[in-house]
N, C-alpha and C positions, 0 to 999 in steps of 0.2 A: 146016792150016785147020780140020780136024775136031776136033783136040784143043782148039783155042782155043774152039770153040763149046761143047764139053763142059764146060770149066771155067766158062764164063759161065753155063750153065744151073744148074750146082751152086750158084754164089754166089746166084743169084736165088732158088733154092729155100730156101736158109738164111735169107735176109733175110725171105722171106715167112713162114717158121716163127716167127722172132723177133717179127714184127709180130702174128701171131695169138696168140702167148703173152702179149704185152703187153695185148692187148684183153681176153683172158680174165681176166688178173690184175686189171685195172681193174674189170671187172664184179663180180668176187668181193669186192673191197674195198667197192664201193658197196653191194652186198647186205649186207655185214657191218655198215655204218653205219646202215642203216635198221632192222635187226633189234635193235640194242642197246637203245633206249628201250622197246621192247615186252617186254623180259625181266622178271625178278623184282626188279630194282632193287638187287641186291646186287653188281653189277659194280663194279670198282674205281673207274672214272670216276664212276659214279653215286653211290657211297658217299662219295667225296671231295667231290663237289659238294654233296650233302645235308649233309655235316658242316660245310662252310664256311657254308652258309646258316643252319643252326641257331646257330652261334656268333655270326654277325653279328646275327641277329634278337634273341637274348636277352642278348648281352653286349657288342655293339659291338666296335670295333677293339681295345680294351684288355681284352678278356675274360680274358686270361690273368692279369691283375693283380687277382685276388680279386674279380671281378665289380664293377669300379669303377662301373658304370652302374646299380647296383641302385636307388639313391635316385631317379634320374631315371625309371627304369622304374616304380617304385612310384607316383611322383607322377602320371605319365600314366595309370596304371591307376586311381588315385583319382578323377581328373577325369572319366575315362570313366564310372566308376560313379556319380559325383555327377550327371553329366549325365543318366544313365539314370534316377536316382531322382527328379529334379525333374520335376513334372508339366508337361505342355504347356499352352499357353493355349487356352481354349475359344472358341467363337464369341462369347460374351458377355464376354470378357476375363478370365474367372476361371480357376482351376486345374482342369485336366481330368484326371481319373483314369479309367483303363480297366483292365478285367480280364475275360478270357473273353468279349470282345465287348460287355460292358456298360460304359457310360460314365457318369460323374457329374461335372458341372461345378459348382464351388463359387465363389460370388461374395458379396461384402458390398456391399449397395446402400444408398446414403445420400443420394440426390438428392431433396430435398424431404421426406424422412422421416427418422426416427431410424434409425441404422445397423441393418441386419437382414441375415441370411443368406438368399440365394436360390439354389436348386439347380435345375439343368437335367439331364435324363436323356437318355441316348442308347442305342441298340442297333445295333451294326454301323456306328457312325458317323452314324446318322440319329436325329433327335429322336424321342422316344417320349412317350406320355401319362405325365406325372409321377405321376398317381394310382396307377399300377401299382407304384410303388416306395414302400417304407416306410423312412424314414431317421431315424436319431437321431445327433446330433452332440454330442460332449463337449468343452468347453473347459477347459483347465487353465492358470490364470494363476499367476504368482509370488505366494506368500503367500495364496492364495485357495482356497476349496473349489471342486471341479469344478462347472461349470455345464452342465446337460443341456438341449439344445434339441431339440424335436420339430417336425415340419413337416406342413403341410397344403397341399393344392393351391390355387393362386391363378393362374388363367390357364394359361400354359404353363410354370409353374415351381412349385417347392415353397417356401413361405414359412415362415421360422423364427418361433417364438412368443415370442421374447425380443429386447430391445434389446441390441446389442453395444456395450458401453461402451468408450470410449477409455482408454488406447491399445489398438490392435488388436495386442497382443503376447501370444501364447499358443501352446500346443501343442494340436493338434486331432486327435481320433480320431473316425472316421466309421464307423458300422455301417449297412449298407444291405441290404434284402431285395427281390429282384425275381424274379418267375416261379419262386418256390420255391428260389432260390439266395441265399446270403448272401455279402456282399462287405465287406471292411474296408480302409480307407485311413487314412493318417496323414500329417500334415505339421506344420511349426512355422514361425511367423513372429515376428520380433523387431522392436520399435519402441520408441523413447525409452528405451533401456536401455544401461547401460554397466557394465563390470566394474571394480572398484576394490578392491584388497586392503587389509587393515588397515594395512600399512606405508605405503601411499600416503595413506590417511586421515590418519595421524599426521603425515606429512611436509607435507601440504597444510593441516593445521589444520582438517580437516572433522570436526565433532563430531556424534555420533549420539545422538538422544534417543528416548524412548518416548512415543507419543501416549496421552493419558489425560485424566481429569477435571481441571478447573481452576476457580478463582474469577476471574471477569472483572468489572472495573469498567466498566459501560456509561457511555460518555462522550458528551457532545454538544459539537461543535466550533462555536464562534461567533466572529464578528469584533466588535471593540469599539474604543473610543477612551478615553484617559485624559482626565478632565475635573476641574475644580476641585470640591472638596467644598463644595457650595452651603450646607450647614449650618454650615460653618466659614469662610464668605467674607462680608466686610462691604463694602458700597458706602458710602463716606464722603461725606456731603453737609454743607455748612456750616450749614444751617438758619437762616441770617441773610444778608441781602445785605451785602456789604462789599468793601472794597478790599484786595487782597493786598499785604501789607507784606513778607513773607518766606516762603520755602519751604525746609524743612530735610530733606526726604525725596524720593528719586527711585525710579523703577520698578526693582525688583530688590533694593532695600534690605530687610534683615531688621530688623523693629522690635519693640519691646516695648509691652505694653499701657500707655496713659497717656503715651507718648512724643509730644512735640510734632512735628507734621508740617508745619504752616504757621501763620502769624499773619495775621489780617485786622484791618482797622479798620472798625468798624460803628457808625453813628450810632444805629441802632435798639437796639443792645446798650447803648449809653450811656444811652438813655432808660430802659431797663428797670432798669439798675443805679441810676439816679437814683430811680426809683420805689421800689426796695428800700431805699435809704438813707433816703428820706422816711418810709417805713413803719416802719423801725427806730426813727427818732427819735420818731415819734408813739407807738410802742409804749412806749418808755422814759418818755415824759411820762405816758401813761395809767397805767403801772404805779406811778409816783410818786404820782399823784393818788389812785389806788385805796388805796395804803397809808395816805395821810394821812386819807382819809375813813373808812377802816376803824378807824383809831385813834380818831378823833373819835366815831364811832358807838359803839364799845365803851366810851368814857369818858362816854357819854350827853351829849356836848357838841353833836353835830349829829344831824339827823334821819336815820332809817333810809333815807328816800328818797334822800338825797344819796349814801349808801353804795352803794345798789343801782345808781344811775346811773353811779357811778365803776366799778363792777364790769362793767357792760355795755360801757362805753367801752373798758375794758382788753381784754375779749374781742374786740371788733371790731378793735382795733389788732393783736392777736395774729393774727387771721385775715388781715388785710391784709398783715402782714409775711411770714406763711407763704406766701401766694399769690405775692407778689413773688419770694420765694426759690425757690419751685418753678418759676416761669417761667424763671428763670436756669438752674436745674439741668436743665431739659428741653432747653435749648440747649447744654448742656455747658460753660457758662460759670460762673465763680465770682464771688462778690461781692467788690468791692474797697472798702476803707475810704477809700482815697485813690488818687491816681495817675491813669493813663490809663484812663478809663471806656470808651473805644471799642475797646480791645485784646481781640481774640477769638482764643483759641488752639485750633487744630484738633488733636486728639490721637488716637493710634491706639486703636481700641476693643478690639483683641485682639492677642495675640502672633502674628506671622506675617511674610509677605513682601508688600511693595508690588508688586502685579502690574500696576497701571495708575495713571497720573498724568495729570490733565488740569487743571493749574493753573500759572500763571506769575505772577511778581512784577509788580505794576502793573496787573493786570487787575481788573475788577469782576466778582465772581461772584454769582450769584443764590442764593437760599436753598435751591433744590432741585437745584442743579448737582451732578453726580457727579464729584467732584474726585480721589478716590483709591479704589482697590480693594485691600483688605488681605485676604490669604488665609492660612489655616493649612494648610500643605502636609504636615503630619505624617500626614495621611490624604488620599486622593484617591478620586474616583469613577471606575469603569470602566463606561461605558454601552455596552450591547450591543443589537444588532438581532436580535430573535427573530421568525422567521417563524411564521405561523399553525400550520403542521404540527408545530412544535416547542414550542408554548406549554404543552402538558400536561406536558412534561418539565422545565419550569423552575418552581421554587418557592422561597418565602422561606426563608432560612437554609441554602440548598444550598451545599455546598462548591465552590469554583471555583479553578482554577489559571490565572493570567494569565501569558502569555509575550510578551515583546517581539518585534517583527518586525524591528527594526533592529539589535539586538545581543543577546548571550546574557544573558538575565535572566528570572527568573520569581518569582512570589510567590503566596501563597494568601490568599483572602478568602472572604466569604460574600455571598450574594445578599440585598440589603436592600430591593429594590423590584422589582416586576413590574407593568408597565403594564396597565391595564384596558381600554384602547382600542387598536384596530388601525387603522393609517393607511389612508386610502382609496387612496392612490397606492402605498404600499410594501407593503400587506397584511402589515405587521409591527408588533410592539409593542416597547416599550423595556423593558429590564431593567437593573438596576444592581448593581454589586458595590462594597462599601467595601473599599479596599485600604490597608493600613498602608504608610506611606512615610517611615520615620524618617531615611533617608539622602538623601531628595530625588531618588531615582533615577527615579521615575515622574513625568515632566513632563507637564502638561496639553497635549493635542494629539497625544500619541504614539499611533500605531496599535498595537493588540495583538491577539493571539489568546486566546480564553478557552475553557477546557475545563471543562465542568460534569459532575460525576459524578452521574448521575441514579440509579444503582442498582448494587448488587453482586449478581451472580448466579452460581450454581454450574452449570457446564455439564458434560455427560458426556464430551465429547471436545474437546480443544483442542491447538493446536500453537504453537510459537514463531513470532513474526512474521518473524524472520530466515529461517525455512525456506521462506517462500512465494516462489515464482518464477513467471515467465510463460514459457510454451513454446508456440509457435505462437499460437493464440487461446485457450489454456487458462491457468487459474490452477492451479499444481501444487505438490506437494511430492514429494521424491524418497524413495520407500520403500526400505529396506535389506532385502535378501533374500539371505542368505548372503554371497557376495562381490559381489553385484550391486546396483545402484541402478536403479530404474525409476520413470518419472514417473507420478504418480497425480493426475489432474484432480480438483479439489476444488469443493465448494459450501460457501462460508464464511458465517458469521453475525457475531455481535458481536465487537468487538475493543476492547481498552483500550490499544493501542499496544505491548504486550509479548506478550500471548497473544491468539490468535484462535480463535473457536469453529468447529468443523468440523461441518457438517450432512450431508455426504456425500462419498464418495470415499476415505475412510480408515477403518480399524477400530481400536477400542481395543486397545492392546498392540502395535500395529505400530511398528517402529523407522523413523526417518526422519532425513535430514540436517538438523540444526538450525542449524548454523553453517557459513559459507563454502559454502553449497549452490550458489552461482553457479558454482563450479568444476566441479561435476557437470553443470550446464547447458552449460558451455563444452565439456566432453568429449563430450556427446551431440551438440552442434552439429558438432564436428569429425568424429564418426563418420558424420554425414550419414544417420541412420536414416530410411528412406523410409516413407511412409504406404502400406503394401502391402495391397492387397485381393485 
């Protein structure tokens, strides 16, 4: 029994010793784990961990393959740098630049005024009196000399002393002095600009020209209408009452002078022809009597008084016959020795075209009836309406170009008449151009446009009409600067349809897109350049 108890005590002691050793070992291990991070970092575990972190941070999982992520890393780094370089927005919506606690906000203000720079100043993020800062701003545009802008205090901001012309596309350098310290800021904004290489110009057919002097024909654009040349138009009247027996011409017929147009039967004509025939017979008798009395008087057979009476009777008979003949001639009729004394032939007075006919067989026409209109269409009139403001630009003998509105045709003529009266209702006067019409192309009643060349002037600066485009609410030309085109808003003057005078917006010697410039406008529209202030 004693031995058994002794063995049991020994086992219990051994078990207790093992448990104590285990507790001591655990405490040692835990103490070792806590001490490791506080060491010098060169332990194996720490080194391995740092090594893995560096590799992942700089090279990614494929770091062993010659730094395959370099491009991505560079791109991220670039965007981070660009984000840092771009100024923040200020309280007034402008670009806010800060340096050493000093802040400057740059805006372009154009509400109700011409575009102008307005600057706001800050110190430690709080607005300061702008008068404490002295600022000078320099603009550099493509193809232009630098523009220097100084500022003066106006309320709570500094106001620039110059108008900022469109487009607002330029590089800006700012020099500011405040509290004895100098600051410099820079930025660039691009608007209405596109890059196009020479090869692209050639493939797209864009032609570049140089702006310079030109001779421009100053033209006045008027509206007109083709009319008959009234100087070569005859209204045919019978001059005798009669019955229409036949009509041989119709409207639209081309007739020759003397050609019979119609035949009337007129009793009054018969009476006049009878008078002529009677006068002719009396003249013949008086001439015979005169010859006999003259012979007798010369032979001293009869008295001189009988001779003188025969001579007076002959002269009276001659006058009566001449009067009767002229009456017939004034009617356009000829004397007939026999036949139908009532026959009256209506003949064409000129070569031309019958433009109107108002006569029919069987009707009775009066002596003043307008039965035919015959017009010579080898020339026509173009009548124009000239408003009072343009009257001084229209003068006799002025060269005019007439263009049809309904088809492709044009001809040249000269101003032959300018009216002296201005209409009460229209406030306009009439002017007229005589237009040659050998082929009958210009028909009366045709509406036309008339361009009058009032003068030719030499202008110091002009561009091709094809170069002019519209962009937003601007009239522009696209200037060429190196490989870039940029819109240049223009102030235009006179134009002759080919060249247009430039009063502002472009300088002599500047190159511009003269042909197919609409392609540049399209590219700018695709680029979506914003109006950045």
